[in-house]
The first five atom37 places (N, CA, C, CB, O) and aatype in JSON, in Angstrom:
{
  "aatype": [20, 20, 20, 20, 20, 20, 20, 20, 20, 20, 20, 20, 20, 20, 20, 20, 20, 20, 20, 20, 20, 20, 20, 20, 20, 20, 20, 20, 20, 20, 20, 20, 20, 20, 20, 20, 20, 20, 20, 20, 20, 20, 20, 20, 20, 20, 20, 20, 20, 20, 20, 20, 20, 20, 20, 20, 20, 20, 20, 20, 20, 20, 20, 20, 20, 20, 20, 20, 20, 20, 20, 20, 20, 20, 20, 20, 20, 20, 20, 20, 20, 20, 20, 20, 20, 20, 20, 20, 20, 20, 20, 20, 20, 20, 20, 20, 20, 20, 20, 20, 20, 20, 20, 20, 20, 20, 20, 20, 20, 20, 20, 20, 20, 20, 20],
  "atom_mask": [
    [1, 1, 1, 1, 1],
    [1, 1, 1, 1, 1],
    [1, 1, 1, 1, 1],
    [1, 1, 1, 1, 1],
    [1, 1, 1, 1, 1],
    [1, 1, 1, 1, 1],
    [1, 1, 1, 1, 1],
    [1, 1, 1, 1, 1],
    [1, 1, 1, 1, 1],
    [1, 1, 1, 1, 1],
    [1, 1, 1, 1, 1],
    [1, 1, 1, 1, 1],
    [1, 1, 1, 1, 1],
    [1, 1, 1, 1, 1],
    [1, 1, 1, 1, 1],
    [1, 1, 1, 1, 1],
    [1, 1, 1, 1, 1],
    [1, 1, 1, 1, 1],
    [1, 1, 1, 1, 1],
    [1, 1, 1, 1, 1],
    [1, 1, 1, 1, 1],
    [1, 1, 1, 1, 1],
    [1, 1, 1, 1, 1],
    [1, 1, 1, 1, 1],
    [1, 1, 1, 1, 1],
    [1, 1, 1, 1, 1],
    [1, 1, 1, 1, 1],
    [1, 1, 1, 1, 1],
    [1, 1, 1, 1, 1],
    [1, 1, 1, 1, 1],
    [1, 1, 1, 1, 1],
    [1, 1, 1, 1, 1],
    [1, 1, 1, 1, 1],
    [1, 1, 1, 1, 1],
    [1, 1, 1, 1, 1],
    [1, 1, 1, 1, 1],
    [1, 1, 1, 1, 1],
    [1, 1, 1, 1, 1],
    [1, 1, 1, 1, 1],
    [1, 1, 1, 1, 1],
    [1, 1, 1, 1, 1],
    [1, 1, 1, 1, 1],
    [1, 1, 1, 1, 1],
    [1, 1, 1, 1, 1],
    [1, 1, 1, 1, 1],
    [1, 1, 1, 1, 1],
    [1, 1, 1, 1, 1],
    [1, 1, 1, 1, 1],
    [1, 1, 1, 1, 1],
    [1, 1, 1, 1, 1],
    [1, 1, 1, 1, 1],
    [1, 1, 1, 1, 1],
    [1, 1, 1, 1, 1],
    [1, 1, 1, 1, 1],
    [1, 1, 1, 1, 1],
    [1, 1, 1, 1, 1],
    [1, 1, 1, 1, 1],
    [1, 1, 1, 1, 1],
    [1, 1, 1, 1, 1],
    [1, 1, 1, 1, 1],
    [1, 1, 1, 1, 1],
    [1, 1, 1, 1, 1],
    [1, 1, 1, 1, 1],
    [1, 1, 1, 1, 1],
    [1, 1, 1, 1, 1],
    [1, 1, 1, 1, 1],
    [1, 1, 1, 1, 1],
    [1, 1, 1, 1, 1],
    [1, 1, 1, 1, 1],
    [1, 1, 1, 1, 1],
    [1, 1, 1, 1, 1],
    [1, 1, 1, 1, 1],
    [1, 1, 1, 1, 1],
    [1, 1, 1, 1, 1],
    [1, 1, 1, 1, 1],
    [1, 1, 1, 1, 1],
    [1, 1, 1, 1, 1],
    [1, 1, 1, 1, 1],
    [1, 1, 1, 1, 1],
    [1, 1, 1, 1, 1],
    [1, 1, 1, 1, 1],
    [1, 1, 1, 1, 1],
    [1, 1, 1, 1, 1],
    [1, 1, 1, 1, 1],
    [1, 1, 1, 1, 1],
    [1, 1, 1, 1, 1],
    [1, 1, 1, 1, 1],
    [1, 1, 1, 1, 1],
    [1, 1, 1, 1, 1],
    [1, 1, 1, 1, 1],
    [1, 1, 1, 1, 1],
    [1, 1, 1, 1, 1],
    [1, 1, 1, 1, 1],
    [1, 1, 1, 1, 1],
    [1, 1, 1, 1, 1],
    [1, 1, 1, 1, 1],
    [1, 1, 1, 1, 1],
    [1, 1, 1, 1, 1],
    [1, 1, 1, 1, 1],
    [1, 1, 1, 1, 1],
    [1, 1, 1, 1, 1],
    [1, 1, 1, 1, 1],
    [1, 1, 1, 1, 1],
    [1, 1, 1, 1, 1],
    [1, 1, 1, 1, 1],
    [1, 1, 1, 1, 1],
    [1, 1, 1, 1, 1],
    [1, 1, 1, 1, 1],
    [1, 1, 1, 1, 1],
    [1, 1, 1, 1, 1],
    [1, 1, 1, 1, 1],
    [1, 1, 1, 1, 1],
    [1, 1, 1, 1, 1],
    [1, 1, 1, 1, 1],
    [1, 1, 1, 1, 1]
  ],
  "atom_positions": [
    [[-42.21, 21.92, -1.18], [-42.33, 20.74, -0.35], [-41.4, 19.63, -0.83], [-43.78, 20.25, -0.35], [-40.75, 18.98, -0.02]],
    [[-41.32, 19.41, -2.16], [-40.46, 18.36, -2.69], [-38.99, 18.66, -2.39], [-40.68, 18.21, -4.19], [-38.21, 17.74, -2.14]],
    [[-38.63, 19.93, -2.43], [-37.25, 20.31, -2.17], [-36.83, 19.96, -0.75], [-37.06, 21.8, -2.41], [-35.71, 19.51, -0.54]],
    [[-37.71, 20.14, 0.21], [-37.37, 19.82, 1.6], [-37.25, 18.31, 1.81], [-38.44, 20.39, 2.55], [-36.49, 17.87, 2.68]],
    [[-37.98, 17.5, 1.03], [-37.86, 16.05, 1.14], [-36.52, 15.55, 0.59], [-39.02, 15.36, 0.4], [-36.03, 14.52, 1.04]],
    [[-35.94, 16.25, -0.34], [-34.67, 15.86, -0.94], [-33.47, 16.38, -0.14], [-34.59, 16.37, -2.36], [-32.36, 15.88, -0.29]],
    [[-33.7, 17.37, 0.7], [-32.59, 17.99, 1.43], [-31.91, 17.01, 2.39], [-33.1, 19.2, 2.2], [-30.69, 16.9, 2.38]],
    [[-32.67, 16.32, 3.21], [-32.09, 15.4, 4.19], [-31.31, 14.26, 3.52], [-33.21, 14.82, 5.08], [-30.17, 14.01, 3.92]],
    [[-31.86, 13.56, 2.53], [-31.06, 12.51, 1.87], [-29.8, 13.06, 1.19], [-31.92, 11.79, 0.83], [-28.77, 12.4, 1.17]],
    [[-29.88, 14.27, 0.64], [-28.71, 14.87, 0.01], [-27.64, 15.18, 1.05], [-29.11, 16.16, -0.74], [-26.46, 14.97, 0.8]],
    [[-28.04, 15.66, 2.21], [-27.08, 15.96, 3.28], [-26.42, 14.67, 3.8], [-27.78, 16.7, 4.43], [-25.22, 14.65, 4.07]],
    [[-27.21, 13.61, 3.94], [-26.66, 12.33, 4.39], [-25.63, 11.82, 3.38], [-27.8, 11.29, 4.59], [-24.57, 11.33, 3.77]],
    [[-25.93, 11.93, 2.11], [-25.01, 11.5, 1.06], [-23.71, 12.32, 1.09], [-25.68, 11.63, -0.32], [-22.63, 11.76, 0.94]],
    [[-23.82, 13.61, 1.29], [-22.64, 14.46, 1.38], [-21.77, 14.07, 2.57], [-23.06, 15.95, 1.49], [-20.54, 14.01, 2.45]],
    [[-22.37, 13.8, 3.71], [-21.63, 13.4, 4.9], [-20.93, 12.06, 4.66], [-22.57, 13.31, 6.13], [-19.77, 11.89, 5.04]],
    [[-21.6, 11.11, 4.04], [-21.0, 9.81, 3.74], [-19.82, 9.97, 2.8], [-22.04, 8.86, 3.12], [-18.78, 9.34, 3.0]],
    [[-19.94, 10.81, 1.78], [-18.84, 11.04, 0.85], [-17.65, 11.7, 1.54], [-19.3, 11.91, -0.31], [-16.5, 11.35, 1.27]],
    [[-17.91, 12.64, 2.41], [-16.82, 13.3, 3.14], [-16.09, 12.29, 4.03], [-17.37, 14.47, 4.0], [-14.86, 12.28, 4.07]],
    [[-16.83, 11.45, 4.73], [-16.2, 10.43, 5.57], [-15.39, 9.46, 4.72], [-17.27, 9.65, 6.38], [-14.27, 9.11, 5.09]],
    [[-15.92, 9.03, 3.6], [-15.2, 8.1, 2.73], [-13.89, 8.7, 2.24], [-16.08, 7.7, 1.53], [-12.84, 8.08, 2.37]],
    [[-13.94, 9.9, 1.68], [-12.74, 10.49, 1.12], [-11.75, 10.94, 2.19], [-13.12, 11.67, 0.25], [-10.56, 11.11, 1.9]],
    [[-12.22, 11.13, 3.41], [-11.31, 11.52, 4.5], [-10.6, 10.33, 5.12], [-12.08, 12.27, 5.57], [-9.44, 10.42, 5.49]],
    [[-11.31, 9.2, 5.22], [-10.76, 8.08, 5.98], [-10.49, 6.81, 5.17], [-11.69, 7.75, 7.07], [-9.56, 6.07, 5.51]],
    [[-11.26, 6.55, 4.13], [-11.16, 5.26, 3.46], [-10.59, 5.3, 2.05], [-12.5, 4.65, 3.41], [-10.15, 4.27, 1.55]],
    [[-10.56, 6.44, 1.42], [-10.04, 6.53, 0.06], [-8.53, 6.3, 0.08], [-10.37, 7.9, -0.57], [-7.85, 6.74, 1.0]],
    [[-8.0, 5.62, -0.94], [-6.55, 5.4, -0.98], [-5.78, 6.72, -1.0], [-6.18, 4.56, -2.2], [-6.15, 7.67, -1.69]],
    [[-4.72, 6.75, -0.23], [-3.88, 7.92, -0.14], [-2.55, 7.64, -0.82], [-3.66, 8.34, 1.33], [-2.11, 6.49, -0.86]],
    [[-1.92, 8.67, -1.35], [-0.6, 8.51, -1.96], [0.51, 8.87, -0.98], [-0.48, 9.36, -3.21], [1.68, 8.83, -1.34]],
    [[0.15, 9.22, 0.25], [1.15, 9.57, 1.25], [1.91, 8.32, 1.68], [0.49, 10.25, 2.47], [1.31, 7.29, 1.97]],
    [[3.23, 8.43, 1.72], [4.07, 7.3, 2.11], [4.02, 7.07, 3.61], [5.51, 7.52, 1.65], [3.87, 8.02, 4.39]],
    [[4.13, 5.81, 4.01], [4.13, 5.45, 5.42], [5.54, 5.29, 5.96], [3.35, 4.17, 5.64], [6.51, 5.65, 5.29]],
    [[5.65, 4.75, 7.16], [6.93, 4.57, 7.85], [7.12, 3.1, 8.23], [7.01, 5.47, 9.11], [6.26, 2.5, 8.87]],
    [[8.25, 2.54, 7.83], [8.57, 1.18, 8.25], [8.82, 1.12, 9.74], [9.79, 0.66, 7.49], [8.64, 0.06, 10.35]],
    [[9.23, 2.22, 10.35], [9.53, 2.23, 11.78], [8.28, 1.99, 12.63], [10.17, 3.55, 12.16], [8.42, 1.7, 13.82]],
    [[7.11, 2.11, 12.08], [5.87, 1.87, 12.83], [5.58, 0.38, 13.0], [4.69, 2.54, 12.14], [4.69, 0.0, 13.76]],
    [[6.34, -0.48, 12.29], [6.13, -1.92, 12.34], [7.03, -2.53, 13.42], [6.41, -2.56, 10.97], [8.2, -2.18, 13.53]],
    [[6.47, -3.44, 14.19], [7.24, -4.19, 15.18], [7.93, -5.34, 14.44], [6.33, -4.72, 16.35], [7.28, -6.07, 13.68]],
    [[9.22, -5.51, 14.66], [10.01, -6.47, 13.9], [9.58, -7.92, 14.11], [11.45, -6.32, 14.26], [9.69, -8.72, 13.18]],
    [[9.12, -8.27, 15.28], [8.76, -9.66, 15.54], [7.29, -9.97, 15.39], [9.18, -10.02, 16.9], [6.88, -11.12, 15.6]],
    [[6.49, -9.0, 15.03], [5.04, -9.19, 14.96], [4.64, -9.9, 13.68], [4.33, -7.84, 15.04], [5.22, -9.68, 12.62]],
    [[3.64, -10.76, 13.78], [3.09, -11.47, 12.62], [1.79, -10.82, 12.15], [2.85, -12.95, 12.96], [1.12, -11.35, 11.26]],
    [[1.43, -9.68, 12.72], [0.19, -9.01, 12.35], [0.4, -8.22, 11.06], [-0.29, -8.07, 13.5], [1.29, -7.37, 10.99]],
    [[-0.41, -8.51, 10.05], [-0.32, -7.79, 8.78], [-0.89, -6.39, 8.91], [-1.05, -8.56, 7.66], [-1.97, -6.19, 9.48]],
    [[-0.15, -5.42, 8.37], [-0.57, -4.03, 8.35], [-0.33, -3.46, 6.97], [0.16, -3.2, 9.43], [0.44, -4.02, 6.18]],
    [[-0.97, -2.34, 6.67], [-0.81, -1.67, 5.38], [0.21, -0.54, 5.48], [-2.16, -1.12, 4.88], [0.34, 0.13, 6.51]],
    [[0.94, -0.35, 4.36], [1.87, 0.76, 4.27], [2.02, 1.15, 2.81], [3.25, 0.4, 4.89], [2.12, 0.28, 1.94]],
    [[2.04, 2.44, 2.53], [2.33, 2.95, 1.18], [3.83, 3.19, 1.08], [1.53, 4.26, 0.87], [4.44, 3.8, 1.96]],
    [[4.43, 2.71, -0.01], [5.87, 2.85, -0.21], [6.15, 3.2, -1.67], [6.61, 1.55, 0.19], [5.31, 3.02, -2.55]],
    [[7.36, 3.7, -1.88], [7.85, 4.0, -3.22], [8.77, 2.85, -3.64], [8.6, 5.39, -3.27], [9.58, 2.39, -2.84]],
    [[8.64, 2.4, -4.87], [9.49, 1.31, -5.36], [10.85, 1.87, -5.74], [8.83, 0.6, -6.57], [10.95, 2.87, -6.44]],
    [[11.92, 1.2, -5.26], [13.29, 1.58, -5.6], [13.66, 0.8, -6.85], [14.3, 1.28, -4.41], [13.87, -0.42, -6.8]],
    [[13.72, 1.49, -7.97], [13.89, 0.82, -9.26], [15.34, 0.51, -9.61], [13.29, 1.65, -10.34], [15.59, -0.27, -10.53]],
    [[16.3, 1.11, -8.9], [17.71, 0.89, -9.25], [18.37, -0.17, -8.37], [18.47, 2.19, -9.16], [19.6, -0.29, -8.39]],
    [[17.61, -0.92, -7.6], [18.15, -2.01, -6.77], [17.69, -3.34, -7.34], [17.7, -1.86, -5.28], [16.79, -3.41, -8.17]],
    [[18.33, -4.4, -6.86], [18.08, -5.75, -7.37], [16.62, -6.18, -7.2], [18.98, -6.73, -6.66], [16.02, -5.99, -6.15]],
    [[16.07, -6.75, -8.28], [14.73, -7.32, -8.27], [14.89, -8.81, -8.5], [13.79, -6.66, -9.36], [15.44, -9.23, -9.51]],
    [[14.41, -9.62, -7.57], [14.52, -11.07, -7.68], [13.27, -11.62, -8.35], [14.74, -11.72, -6.28], [12.15, -11.31, -7.94]],
    [[13.47, -12.45, -9.4], [12.35, -13.03, -10.14], [12.46, -14.54, -10.15], [12.31, -12.5, -11.58], [13.54, -15.11, -9.97]],
    [[11.31, -15.2, -10.36], [11.34, -16.65, -10.51], [11.58, -17.0, -11.98], [10.01, -17.28, -10.0], [11.77, -16.1, -12.8]],
    [[11.56, -18.26, -12.32], [11.83, -18.72, -13.68], [10.82, -18.26, -14.7], [11.91, -20.19, -13.7], [11.12, -18.23, -15.9]],
    [[9.63, -17.91, -14.27], [8.57, -17.49, -15.19], [8.43, -15.97, -15.25], [7.24, -18.1, -14.77], [7.51, -15.47, -15.89]],
    [[9.32, -15.23, -14.62], [9.29, -13.77, -14.66], [8.49, -13.12, -13.56], [8.75, -13.34, -15.96], [8.42, -11.89, -13.51]],
    [[7.89, -13.9, -12.68], [7.16, -13.33, -11.55], [8.12, -12.76, -10.53], [6.26, -14.38, -10.91], [9.2, -13.32, -10.3]],
    [[7.75, -11.66, -9.91], [8.63, -10.98, -8.96], [8.5, -11.63, -7.58], [8.3, -9.45, -8.88], [7.4, -11.79, -7.05]],
    [[9.65, -11.99, -7.01], [9.69, -12.58, -5.67], [10.1, -11.55, -4.62], [10.65, -13.76, -5.65], [9.69, -11.66, -3.46]],
    [[10.9, -10.55, -5.03], [11.29, -9.5, -4.09], [11.77, -8.26, -4.83], [12.38, -10.0, -3.13], [12.23, -8.34, -5.97]],
    [[11.65, -7.12, -4.16], [12.17, -5.84, -4.66], [12.43, -4.97, -3.45], [11.17, -5.15, -5.68], [12.14, -5.36, -2.31]],
    [[12.98, -3.8, -3.68], [13.25, -2.86, -2.59], [12.25, -1.72, -2.63], [14.7, -2.32, -2.67], [11.83, -1.27, -3.7]],
    [[11.87, -1.25, -1.44], [10.9, -0.16, -1.31], [11.45, 0.87, -0.34], [9.52, -0.69, -0.83], [12.27, 0.56, 0.53]],
    [[10.99, 2.12, -0.48], [11.44, 3.25, 0.33], [10.24, 3.89, 1.0], [12.22, 4.29, -0.53], [9.21, 4.1, 0.36]],
    [[10.37, 4.21, 2.3], [9.3, 4.9, 3.01], [9.53, 6.41, 2.98], [9.2, 4.41, 4.46], [10.43, 6.88, 2.28]],
    [[8.74, 7.19, 3.72], [8.85, 8.64, 3.63], [10.09, 9.2, 4.31], [7.63, 9.28, 4.24], [10.44, 10.36, 4.1]],
    [[10.78, 8.39, 5.13], [12.05, 8.8, 5.73], [13.24, 8.29, 4.92], [12.14, 8.31, 7.17], [14.37, 8.3, 5.41]],
    [[12.99, 7.84, 3.69], [14.01, 7.29, 2.78], [14.67, 6.03, 3.33], [15.07, 8.34, 2.52], [15.8, 5.72, 2.95]],
    [[13.99, 5.3, 4.2], [14.48, 4.02, 4.68], [14.12, 2.97, 3.63], [13.87, 3.66, 6.09], [12.96, 2.83, 3.25]],
    [[15.14, 2.23, 3.16], [14.92, 1.21, 2.15], [14.9, -0.17, 2.79], [16.01, 1.27, 1.06], [15.73, -0.5, 3.63]],
    [[13.91, -0.97, 2.38], [13.71, -2.3, 2.94], [13.43, -3.26, 1.78], [12.54, -2.31, 3.98], [12.77, -2.9, 0.81]],
    [[13.94, -4.49, 1.91], [13.64, -5.53, 0.92], [12.23, -6.04, 1.19], [14.69, -6.7, 0.98], [11.89, -6.37, 2.32]],
    [[11.42, -6.1, 0.14], [10.05, -6.6, 0.21], [10.02, -7.94, -0.49], [9.02, -5.59, -0.43], [10.38, -8.05, -1.66]],
    [[9.57, -8.98, 0.22], [9.5, -10.3, -0.38], [8.07, -10.82, -0.34], [10.45, -11.29, 0.34], [7.26, -10.41, 0.49]],
    [[7.77, -11.73, -1.27], [6.43, -12.3, -1.42], [6.49, -13.82, -1.3], [5.8, -11.89, -2.77], [7.49, -14.43, -1.67]],
    [[5.43, -14.42, -0.78], [5.34, -15.87, -0.72], [4.99, -16.43, -2.1], [4.29, -16.31, 0.32], [5.47, -17.5, -2.48]],
    [[4.18, -15.72, -2.84], [3.79, -16.08, -4.21], [4.28, -14.99, -5.14], [2.23, -16.27, -4.33], [4.21, -13.81, -4.78]],
    [[4.77, -15.32, -6.33], [5.25, -14.3, -7.27], [4.13, -13.32, -7.65], [5.82, -14.96, -8.54], [2.97, -13.71, -7.79]],
    [[4.5, -12.05, -7.83], [3.56, -11.02, -8.29], [3.96, -10.58, -9.69], [3.53, -9.8, -7.31], [5.09, -10.8, -10.12]],
    [[3.02, -9.95, -10.39], [3.27, -9.57, -11.78], [4.26, -8.4, -11.88], [1.97, -9.2, -12.47], [4.42, -7.62, -10.94]],
    [[4.89, -8.32, -13.02], [5.91, -7.31, -13.26], [5.31, -5.9, -13.42], [6.71, -7.66, -14.5], [6.05, -4.92, -13.4]],
    [[4.01, -5.79, -13.58], [3.39, -4.47, -13.77], [3.57, -3.55, -12.57], [1.91, -4.64, -14.05], [3.47, -2.33, -12.72]],
    [[3.85, -4.1, -11.39], [4.05, -3.23, -10.23], [5.32, -2.41, -10.35], [4.09, -4.06, -8.95], [5.46, -1.38, -9.69]],
    [[6.26, -2.85, -11.18], [7.51, -2.1, -11.35], [7.3, -0.8, -12.11], [8.54, -2.95, -12.07], [8.16, 0.08, -12.06]],
    [[6.18, -0.66, -12.8], [5.85, 0.59, -13.5], [5.18, 1.59, -12.57], [4.95, 0.3, -14.69], [4.99, 2.75, -12.95]],
    [[4.83, 1.17, -11.38], [4.15, 2.04, -10.42], [5.16, 2.9, -9.68], [3.32, 1.22, -9.42], [6.32, 2.53, -9.53]],
    [[4.7, 4.05, -9.23], [5.52, 4.92, -8.38], [5.3, 4.56, -6.91], [5.18, 6.4, -8.63], [6.26, 4.41, -6.15]],
    [[4.02, 4.44, -6.53], [3.66, 4.16, -5.15], [2.77, 2.92, -5.12], [2.95, 5.38, -4.5], [1.83, 2.8, -5.9]],
    [[3.07, 2.01, -4.19], [2.24, 0.83, -4.0], [1.86, 0.72, -2.53], [2.97, -0.44, -4.48], [2.56, 1.21, -1.65]],
    [[0.74, 0.05, -2.29], [0.33, -0.26, -0.93], [0.68, -1.72, -0.66], [-1.22, 0.01, -0.71], [0.3, -2.6, -1.43]],
    [[1.41, -1.96, 0.41], [1.78, -3.3, 0.81], [0.96, -3.71, 2.02], [3.29, -3.39, 1.12], [0.67, -2.89, 2.89]],
    [[0.58, -4.98, 2.06], [-0.05, -5.56, 3.24], [0.87, -6.66, 3.71], [-1.51, -6.09, 2.94], [1.11, -7.62, 2.98]],
    [[1.39, -6.54, 4.92], [2.31, -7.54, 5.43], [2.89, -7.15, 6.76], [3.42, -7.78, 4.45], [2.32, -6.34, 7.49]],
    [[4.05, -7.75, 7.08], [4.69, -7.51, 8.37], [6.21, -7.56, 8.21], [4.22, -8.53, 9.42], [6.73, -8.05, 7.21]],
    [[6.91, -7.04, 9.22], [8.37, -6.98, 9.2], [8.98, -8.21, 9.84], [8.86, -5.72, 9.91], [8.49, -8.72, 10.85]],
    [[10.08, -8.68, 9.25], [10.96, -9.69, 9.83], [12.35, -9.11, 9.75], [10.85, -11.09, 9.08], [12.94, -9.06, 8.66]],
    [[12.9, -8.68, 10.87], [14.2, -8.01, 10.93], [14.17, -6.8, 9.99], [15.36, -8.99, 10.54], [13.4, -5.87, 10.22]],
    [[14.98, -6.79, 8.94], [15.02, -5.66, 8.0], [14.35, -6.03, 6.67], [16.48, -5.22, 7.75], [14.63, -5.41, 5.65]],
    [[13.48, -7.03, 6.68], [12.74, -7.45, 5.49], [11.25, -7.31, 5.75], [13.09, -8.9, 5.09], [10.77, -7.56, 6.86]],
    [[10.51, -6.91, 4.71], [9.07, -6.81, 4.81], [8.47, -7.98, 4.06], [8.55, -5.44, 4.24], [8.71, -8.14, 2.86]],
    [[7.71, -8.81, 4.73], [7.05, -9.96, 4.12], [5.63, -9.54, 3.73], [7.03, -11.2, 5.1], [4.78, -9.33, 4.59]],
    [[5.4, -9.42, 2.42], [4.12, -8.9, 1.93], [3.21, -10.04, 1.47], [4.34, -7.91, 0.78], [3.65, -10.96, 0.78]],
    [[1.96, -9.96, 1.86], [0.97, -10.93, 1.38], [0.17, -10.36, 0.21], [0.04, -11.34, 2.51], [-0.47, -11.11, -0.53]],
    [[0.2, -9.02, 0.06], [-0.52, -8.39, -1.06], [0.14, -7.08, -1.42], [-2.01, -8.16, -0.69], [0.67, -6.38, -0.55]],
    [[0.11, -6.74, -2.69], [0.6, -5.44, -3.17], [-0.46, -4.87, -4.09], [1.99, -5.57, -3.91], [-1.02, -5.57, -4.94]],
    [[-0.73, -3.57, -3.91], [-1.74, -2.87, -4.72], [-1.11, -1.6, -5.27], [-3.02, -2.54, -3.89], [-0.51, -0.82, -4.52]],
    [[-1.26, -1.38, -6.58], [-0.73, -0.16, -7.19], [-1.62, 1.01, -6.81], [-0.64, -0.32, -8.74], [-2.84, 0.97, -7.0]],
    [[-1.01, 2.07, -6.27], [-1.73, 3.29, -5.88], [-1.55, 4.37, -6.94], [-1.24, 3.79, -4.51], [-2.52, 5.04, -7.32]],
    [[-0.32, 4.54, -7.41], [-0.03, 5.61, -8.38], [1.05, 5.15, -9.33], [0.4, 6.92, -7.66], [1.44, 5.9, -10.23]]
  ]
}
């Protein structure tokens, strides 16, 4: 009898975990800059690879103001920030950006290290 009472809650938990890992867990798959509308001000998320051999712009205190990122089609775009971000993102392979495109520049409001 006790086993049957635990079965339903266990199944619900399994379904919730499957949904979480299928839809909400961070992915390391790179996105596409081409999915962004150039004139839109709507912030969207994209996973990108940091291009480490291109110019990185820093402020006087060492905070990063811009760097270059590559999407899954090897399209490279300059990523700029309104507020400086820490240098630790340069050690990452893949980061998630939240922002929007302006011409051939990506204006990011947030960056999160994925891998």
